[in-house]
C-alpha positions as CSV (number, residue, x, y, z in Angstrom):
1,M,0.0,-0.1,-0.2
2,M,0.9,3.7,-0.6
3,K,2.2,6.0,2.3
4,Q,-0.1,8.5,3.5
5,S,3.0,10.6,3.4
6,E,2.8,10.3,-0.2
7,F,-0.8,11.3,-0.7
8,E,0.0,14.5,1.9
9,K,2.7,15.7,-0.3
10,R,0.7,15.1,-3.7
11,R,-1.6,17.5,-1.7
12,R,0.8,20.5,-0.5
13,N,2.0,20.3,-4.6
14,I,-1.8,20.9,-5.7
15,M,-2.4,23.7,-3.1
16,Q,0.4,25.7,-4.3
17,K,-0.6,25.4,-7.8
18,I,-4.0,26.1,-7.0
19,G,-2.8,29.1,-5.4
20,K,-4.2,31.3,-1.8
21,G,-7.8,32.5,-2.6
22,N,-8.9,30.0,-5.0
23,I,-10.4,25.9,-4.7
24,G,-9.9,23.1,-5.6
25,L,-12.6,20.0,-6.5
26,I,-12.2,16.3,-7.3
27,A,-15.2,13.7,-7.1
28,S,-14.5,10.1,-7.0
29,A,-16.0,7.4,-8.9
30,P,-19.4,6.6,-9.4
31,N,-20.6,2.8,-8.6
32,Q,-20.5,1.0,-12.0
33,T,-24.0,-1.2,-12.4
34,R,-23.3,-4.4,-14.3
35,N,-26.8,-5.7,-14.4
36,R,-29.7,-5.4,-12.6
37,D,-28.9,-5.2,-8.9
38,V,-24.8,-6.0,-9.6
39,D,-22.3,-3.2,-9.7
40,Y,-18.8,-4.3,-11.0
41,P,-15.7,-4.4,-8.5
42,Y,-14.9,-0.9,-7.8
43,R,-12.1,1.0,-9.1
44,Q,-11.1,4.2,-8.0
45,D,-10.9,7.2,-10.6
46,S,-7.0,7.6,-10.4
47,D,-7.1,11.2,-10.3
48,F,-8.6,11.3,-7.0
49,Y,-7.2,8.4,-5.6
50,Y,-4.1,9.9,-6.6
51,L,-4.6,13.1,-4.3
52,T,-6.6,11.4,-1.4
53,G,-5.4,7.3,-1.6
54,F,-9.6,7.1,-0.2
55,N,-11.6,4.1,-2.2
56,E,-14.9,4.5,-1.6
57,S,-17.2,5.9,-3.9
58,G,-20.2,8.9,-3.4
59,A,-17.0,11.1,-2.3
60,L,-16.0,14.4,-3.3
61,A,-12.6,16.6,-1.9
62,V,-12.2,20.0,-1.6
63,F,-9.0,21.7,-1.5
64,I,-8.7,25.1,-0.5
65,P,-5.0,26.7,0.3
66,E,-4.8,28.3,3.4
67,R,-7.8,27.9,4.9
68,E,-8.1,28.9,8.9
69,Q,-9.6,25.5,9.5
70,G,-7.5,23.0,7.3
71,E,-7.3,23.1,3.6
72,Y,-8.4,19.6,3.1
73,I,-12.2,18.6,3.1
74,L,-13.7,15.4,2.4
75,F,-17.2,14.8,2.3
76,C,-17.8,11.4,2.2
77,R,-20.7,9.2,3.8
78,E,-21.1,8.3,7.3
79,F,-20.5,5.9,8.6
80,D,-23.5,2.8,8.6
81,E,-23.4,-0.7,10.4
82,K,-26.2,-2.0,8.5
83,K,-24.4,-1.2,5.1
84,A,-21.1,-2.5,7.0
85,L,-22.9,-5.7,7.8
86,W,-24.4,-6.2,4.0
87,E,-21.3,-4.2,2.6
88,G,-18.1,-4.9,4.5
89,A,-16.1,-2.0,6.0
90,H,-16.3,2.2,5.4
91,S,-14.3,4.7,6.9
92,G,-17.3,7.0,7.5
93,L,-16.5,11.1,8.7
94,E,-13.5,9.6,11.6
95,G,-12.1,7.4,9.3
96,A,-12.1,10.2,7.0
97,T,-9.6,12.1,9.0
98,E,-7.8,9.4,11.4
99,H,-7.1,7.1,8.1
100,Y,-6.8,9.5,5.0
101,G,-5.5,12.6,6.5
102,A,-8.0,15.0,5.7
103,D,-8.6,18.2,7.9
104,D,-12.2,18.2,8.5
105,S,-14.9,15.8,7.0
106,F,-18.7,16.3,6.3
107,P,-21.5,13.8,5.3
108,I,-22.0,13.6,1.5
109,D,-25.4,14.2,2.2
110,D,-24.9,17.5,3.2
111,L,-23.0,19.2,0.3
112,K,-25.6,20.9,-1.2
113,D,-25.8,23.4,2.4
114,I,-21.8,23.4,2.8
115,L,-19.9,23.5,-0.2
116,P,-21.5,26.7,-1.8
117,G,-20.8,28.5,1.1
118,M,-17.2,27.7,1.1
119,L,-17.1,29.0,-2.7
120,E,-17.9,32.7,-1.4
121,N,-15.6,34.4,-1.9
122,K,-13.1,32.4,-4.6
123,A,-11.3,33.5,-7.5
124,K,-10.8,30.6,-9.2
125,V,-12.5,27.5,-9.3
126,F,-10.4,24.5,-10.5
127,Y,-12.1,21.2,-11.3
128,P,-12.3,18.7,-13.8
129,M,-14.8,20.0,-16.4
130,G,-17.2,17.9,-18.2
131,R,-16.2,14.7,-15.8
132,D,-19.3,14.5,-13.5
133,S,-22.5,16.0,-15.1
134,D,-24.0,16.7,-12.0
135,L,-20.9,18.6,-10.2
136,D,-21.3,20.4,-13.3
137,H,-24.9,21.4,-12.8
138,N,-23.8,21.8,-9.3
139,L,-21.4,24.2,-8.9
140,L,-22.9,26.6,-12.0
141,E,-26.1,26.6,-9.9
142,W,-24.2,27.4,-6.5
143,I,-22.0,30.1,-8.5
144,N,-25.3,31.7,-9.7
145,N,-26.7,31.6,-6.3
146,I,-23.6,33.3,-4.6
147,R,-24.0,36.2,-7.4
148,Q,-27.2,37.4,-6.0
149,K,-25.3,37.8,-3.0
150,S,-23.1,40.4,-4.1
151,R,-24.9,43.4,-2.5
152,N,-24.2,42.1,0.9
153,C,-20.2,42.0,-0.6
154,V,-19.9,38.5,-1.3
155,N,-18.5,37.5,-4.5
156,A,-18.8,34.3,-6.8
157,P,-15.7,32.6,-8.5
158,G,-14.8,34.0,-12.0
159,E,-13.3,31.9,-13.5
160,L,-13.5,27.9,-14.0
161,V,-9.7,25.9,-14.5
162,S,-9.3,22.8,-15.8
163,L,-8.1,20.6,-12.2
164,E,-6.5,18.5,-14.7
165,H,-4.0,20.2,-16.1
166,I,-1.7,20.6,-13.2
167,L,-2.4,17.2,-12.0
168,H,-2.1,15.3,-14.9
169,E,1.4,17.3,-15.2
170,M,2.1,15.6,-11.8
171,R,1.2,12.1,-12.0
172,L,3.4,12.2,-15.9
173,F,6.7,12.2,-12.7
174,K,6.6,8.8,-11.1
175,S,8.1,9.3,-7.5
176,A,10.0,6.1,-5.9
177,E,7.1,4.6,-4.3
178,E,5.2,4.4,-7.3
179,L,8.0,3.2,-9.1
180,K,7.6,0.2,-6.4
181,L,4.7,-0.4,-7.1
182,M,5.4,0.2,-11.1
183,R,8.2,-2.9,-10.4
184,K,6.1,-5.1,-8.8
185,A,3.4,-5.0,-11.6
186,G,5.9,-5.1,-14.2
187,K,7.6,-8.4,-12.7
188,V,4.7,-10.3,-11.7
189,S,2.5,-9.3,-15.1
190,A,5.8,-11.0,-16.6
191,Q,5.9,-14.0,-14.7
192,A,1.9,-14.1,-15.6
193,H,3.2,-13.9,-19.1
194,V,5.5,-16.8,-18.8
195,R,3.5,-18.6,-17.4
196,A,1.7,-18.4,-21.1
197,M,4.3,-19.9,-22.7
198,K,5.4,-22.2,-20.9
199,S,1.3,-23.9,-20.8
200,C,0.7,-23.0,-24.7
201,K,-0.1,-25.9,-26.5
202,A,-2.2,-26.1,-29.5
203,G,-6.1,-27.3,-29.2
204,M,-6.2,-24.7,-26.4
205,Y,-8.1,-22.4,-26.2
206,E,-7.7,-18.5,-25.8
207,Y,-9.3,-18.6,-23.0
208,Q,-7.4,-21.5,-21.3
209,I,-4.3,-19.5,-21.9
210,E,-6.3,-16.2,-20.7
211,A,-7.0,-18.1,-17.7
212,E,-3.1,-18.7,-16.6
213,I,-2.1,-15.2,-16.7
214,V,-5.0,-14.2,-14.4
215,H,-4.0,-17.0,-12.2
216,E,-0.5,-16.3,-11.9
217,L,-1.3,-12.3,-10.9
218,S,-4.6,-13.4,-8.6
219,I,-1.9,-15.9,-6.3
220,E,0.9,-12.9,-6.2
221,G,-1.5,-10.4,-4.9
222,L,-3.0,-8.4,-8.0
223,R,-6.7,-9.0,-7.8
224,A,-7.6,-6.9,-11.0
225,V,-5.5,-7.0,-14.8
226,A,-4.9,-3.4,-15.5
227,Y,-7.8,-4.0,-19.1
228,P,-9.0,-7.1,-20.7
229,S,-6.4,-9.0,-21.8
230,I,-5.8,-9.5,-25.3
231,V,-4.9,-13.6,-26.0
232,A,-5.4,-13.5,-30.0
233,G,-4.6,-16.7,-31.6
234,G,-3.5,-16.7,-35.5
235,K,-5.3,-13.8,-38.0
236,N,-7.1,-12.8,-34.7
237,A,-3.9,-10.9,-33.7
238,C,-4.3,-8.8,-36.7
239,V,-7.1,-6.8,-35.0
240,L,-5.3,-4.8,-32.7
241,H,-7.9,-4.6,-29.7
242,Y,-9.1,-8.4,-29.9
243,I,-10.8,-9.5,-26.5
244,D,-13.3,-12.3,-27.8
245,N,-10.7,-14.9,-26.7
246,H,-13.0,-17.6,-27.4
247,H,-10.9,-19.0,-30.5
248,K,-9.1,-22.7,-30.4
249,L,-4.6,-22.2,-30.9
250,R,-3.7,-23.8,-34.1
251,K,-0.5,-25.0,-34.2
252,N,1.3,-23.1,-37.2
253,D,-0.1,-20.2,-35.7
254,L,1.4,-17.5,-33.5
255,L,-0.4,-16.4,-30.7
256,L,-0.3,-12.8,-29.0
257,I,-0.9,-11.8,-25.7
258,D,-1.2,-8.5,-24.7
259,A,-1.6,-8.3,-20.9
260,G,-0.9,-7.0,-17.6
261,G,-1.6,-6.7,-13.4
262,E,-2.5,-4.1,-12.3
263,C,-0.8,-3.2,-8.6
264,N,-2.4,-1.0,-5.9
265,H,-3.9,1.1,-9.2
266,Y,-0.8,0.7,-11.0
267,A,-0.5,-0.9,-14.2
268,A,1.8,-3.1,-16.1
269,D,1.6,-3.6,-20.2
270,I,3.8,-5.7,-21.9
271,T,3.0,-8.0,-25.1
272,R,4.4,-10.8,-26.5
273,T,3.9,-13.3,-29.4
274,F,5.1,-16.6,-29.8
275,P,4.7,-19.5,-31.8
276,V,1.5,-22.0,-30.8
277,S,3.8,-25.0,-31.6
278,G,7.3,-23.7,-29.8
279,K,9.2,-23.0,-33.3
280,F,8.8,-19.9,-35.3
281,S,7.9,-20.7,-38.9
282,P,10.8,-19.1,-41.2
283,A,8.0,-16.1,-42.9
284,Q,6.9,-15.8,-38.8
285,K,10.8,-15.2,-37.8
286,Q,11.1,-13.1,-40.5
287,L,8.6,-11.0,-39.6
288,Y,9.2,-11.2,-35.5
289,Q,12.6,-9.9,-35.8
290,L,12.3,-6.9,-37.7
291,V,9.6,-6.0,-34.7
292,L,11.9,-7.2,-32.7
293,D,15.0,-4.9,-34.4
294,A,12.5,-2.1,-34.0
295,Q,11.3,-2.4,-30.9
296,L,15.1,-2.8,-29.3
297,A,16.1,0.7,-32.0
298,A,13.3,2.6,-30.4
299,I,14.2,1.3,-26.9
300,E,17.8,1.6,-27.0
301,L,16.7,5.7,-27.7
302,V,14.6,5.7,-24.4
303,K,17.1,8.6,-22.2
304,V,16.9,12.2,-20.5
305,G,16.1,14.6,-24.0
306,T,15.2,12.2,-26.4
307,P,11.9,14.1,-28.5
308,W,8.5,11.2,-27.3
309,N,8.7,11.2,-31.3
310,E,12.2,10.1,-32.5
311,L,10.6,6.2,-30.9
312,H,8.4,6.1,-33.6
313,D,10.2,7.6,-36.2
314,I,13.5,4.8,-36.0
315,S,10.6,2.3,-35.8
316,V,9.2,3.5,-39.0
317,E,11.7,3.6,-40.9
318,I,12.9,0.6,-39.5
319,I,10.1,-1.3,-40.3
320,T,9.6,-0.1,-43.7
321,T,13.1,-0.6,-44.6
322,G,12.8,-4.3,-43.7
323,L,9.2,-4.7,-45.4
324,I,11.0,-3.4,-48.6
325,K,13.9,-6.2,-48.2
326,L,10.9,-8.6,-48.1
327,G,9.0,-7.6,-50.6
328,L,5.6,-6.7,-48.7
329,L,6.5,-3.2,-50.1
330,K,7.9,-1.6,-53.3
331,G,9.4,1.7,-53.4
332,D,11.5,4.5,-52.4
333,I,11.7,4.1,-49.3
334,E,11.6,7.9,-48.4
335,T,8.3,8.2,-50.4
336,L,6.7,5.3,-48.7
337,I,6.9,7.0,-45.4
338,E,6.2,10.2,-46.0
339,E,3.0,8.8,-48.1
340,E,2.6,6.9,-45.3
341,T,1.8,3.5,-46.9
342,Y,3.7,1.2,-44.0
343,K,0.4,2.2,-42.3
344,E,-1.3,-0.7,-43.7
345,F,0.7,-3.1,-41.9
346,Y,2.0,-0.9,-39.0
347,M,-0.9,1.3,-37.8
348,H,-0.6,2.8,-34.7
349,R,2.3,4.7,-33.0
350,I,5.2,3.2,-31.1
351,G,3.5,3.6,-27.0
352,H,2.1,5.7,-24.6
353,W,2.6,7.2,-21.1
354,L,1.8,4.8,-18.7
355,G,1.2,4.9,-14.9
356,M,-2.4,4.5,-13.1
357,D,-3.8,4.1,-16.0
358,V,-2.0,2.0,-19.0
359,H,-2.7,4.8,-21.3
360,D,-1.6,7.4,-18.9
361,V,-2.7,11.4,-18.5
362,G,0.4,13.9,-20.0
363,D,1.1,15.8,-23.1
364,Y,3.0,14.3,-25.3
365,K,3.7,18.1,-26.6
366,I,4.2,21.2,-25.3
367,D,3.2,24.1,-27.4
368,D,3.3,21.8,-30.4
369,D,6.9,20.5,-30.2
370,W,6.8,17.4,-29.2
371,R,8.3,17.3,-25.4
372,L,11.5,15.4,-24.3
373,L,11.7,12.8,-22.1
374,E,12.8,13.4,-18.8
375,E,13.7,11.1,-15.3
376,G,10.9,9.8,-13.5
377,M,8.9,9.4,-16.8
378,V,7.5,5.6,-17.8
379,L,6.7,4.8,-21.4
380,T,5.5,2.1,-23.1
381,V,7.3,1.0,-26.6
382,E,5.5,-1.4,-28.9
383,P,6.0,-1.6,-32.5
384,G,4.2,-4.4,-34.6
385,L,3.3,-5.5,-37.7
386,Y,-0.1,-6.9,-38.8
387,I,-0.7,-8.7,-42.1
388,Q,-4.2,-9.5,-42.8
389,A,-6.0,-13.1,-43.3
390,D,-7.2,-11.5,-46.9
391,C,-4.2,-8.9,-47.5
392,K,-3.8,-9.6,-51.8
393,T,-0.8,-7.8,-52.4
394,V,1.3,-9.9,-50.7
395,A,3.0,-13.5,-51.0
396,A,-0.1,-16.1,-49.2
397,K,3.1,-16.9,-46.1
398,W,2.7,-13.6,-44.7
399,R,-1.3,-13.5,-44.6
400,G,-2.7,-13.8,-41.3
401,I,0.6,-12.7,-39.1
402,G,-0.2,-10.3,-36.6
403,I,2.7,-9.3,-34.0
404,R,3.8,-6.8,-32.0
405,I,6.1,-6.9,-28.7
406,E,6.0,-4.2,-25.9
407,D,8.0,-3.5,-22.7
408,D,7.4,-0.6,-20.1
409,I,10.1,1.4,-20.2
410,L,11.4,3.9,-17.1
411,V,13.6,6.8,-18.0
412,T,16.4,7.3,-15.3
413,K,18.8,9.5,-15.4
414,N,21.4,7.9,-16.8
415,G,19.0,5.9,-19.3
416,H,16.4,3.5,-19.1
417,E,14.8,0.5,-16.8
418,V,12.8,-1.7,-18.3
419,L,11.0,-3.2,-16.0
420,S,8.9,-5.3,-18.1
421,R,12.6,-7.3,-18.5
422,D,11.6,-11.1,-17.4
423,V,10.1,-11.7,-20.1
424,P,11.4,-13.6,-23.0
425,K,11.6,-11.9,-25.8
426,T,13.9,-13.2,-28.8
427,I,13.3,-16.0,-31.2
428,E,16.1,-18.3,-29.4
429,E,14.9,-17.3,-25.4
430,I,11.5,-17.7,-26.4
431,E,12.0,-21.3,-28.2
432,A,14.1,-22.6,-25.5
433,L,11.7,-21.6,-22.7
434,M,8.3,-23.2,-24.8
435,Q,10.8,-26.5,-25.3
436,E,11.5,-27.1,-21.8
437,D,10.2,-29.6,-20.1
């Protein structure tokens, strides 16, 4: 679990950015109905959890820098003995202050009576605009009501500001405490991929391999996957976000697995592609090595000061050059890249930020320029090739092959650290692992 001191440090930081004379608000995630009276397992909003560590629905955090009675206020549900009997313990007002560091706590049912007074004489309101329709509506109503008190020398906030802009920049840079969780997520998720490779046999179903992954994650304490697992055999790997996972695996096919666990709200995101039979065919080997070469070259560029786009650009250059040599593309490399002809086979970018969300927050550009990598950022590097089964412009031996190789990379002071390094990815390593007794 994350130390409470970590959340306190984040709140101090956000208070400084909000500034005296202003107020910040952020709501918890609601419960999501699965069907009828059954909810999905609860997952807190990442932004809310990042600032509070509070893992319950029906809550609103309020930040008022230099407020005499306390800067951090938490509105939440009062403790209910009957609810605790049926659903388990919840914090209540006392728990909000004693265990979660709130300076003050109030019943969420009293929000409309108390919060408008906190908005009075504040210049700006920082909050996630457009994410919570009820909060949007109530906030505008409260502000309009305050405006009617202007004759009594009470001023309404004059500006609404996106809290996400400053909060997401904070989240982009991972602390030592965050990296402990991400390293564990990467290590356990790597173990799950290795288990899947060792378990794989022709005739199994994709969902059986998925079960091996979930089992390994759960047995090691990662009770949630970071996203729905992709377990795609054969041509299914050419569907980028394939999650049906119900087809039988065939001996001569490749199996693409994109899966990762979540450790206390922090995600891993790993992809490996390997032969169901344990041995690559000549065509599979050629395409696989091409993707691996592109990935390794891009990872080598991950260091402080590298522009984000350079990772993608080097992968495009290597993959396009390789496709020309293999005969899948024809023409001048500069023209093929300029006209983006390669996108028929490599249609996505090379990666994304990684953190509390698998596609994590943070800008990729600053003032229209690609941002430079900095220490503490975590990103994925995941080039791929996808040759559709009905593609008539290539030889039959290439058709229906989908390959992606993805690792989680931390930018360090002196280079980078591969958080998912424990999963084999060279042809020799994969074949050796799968042929072990």
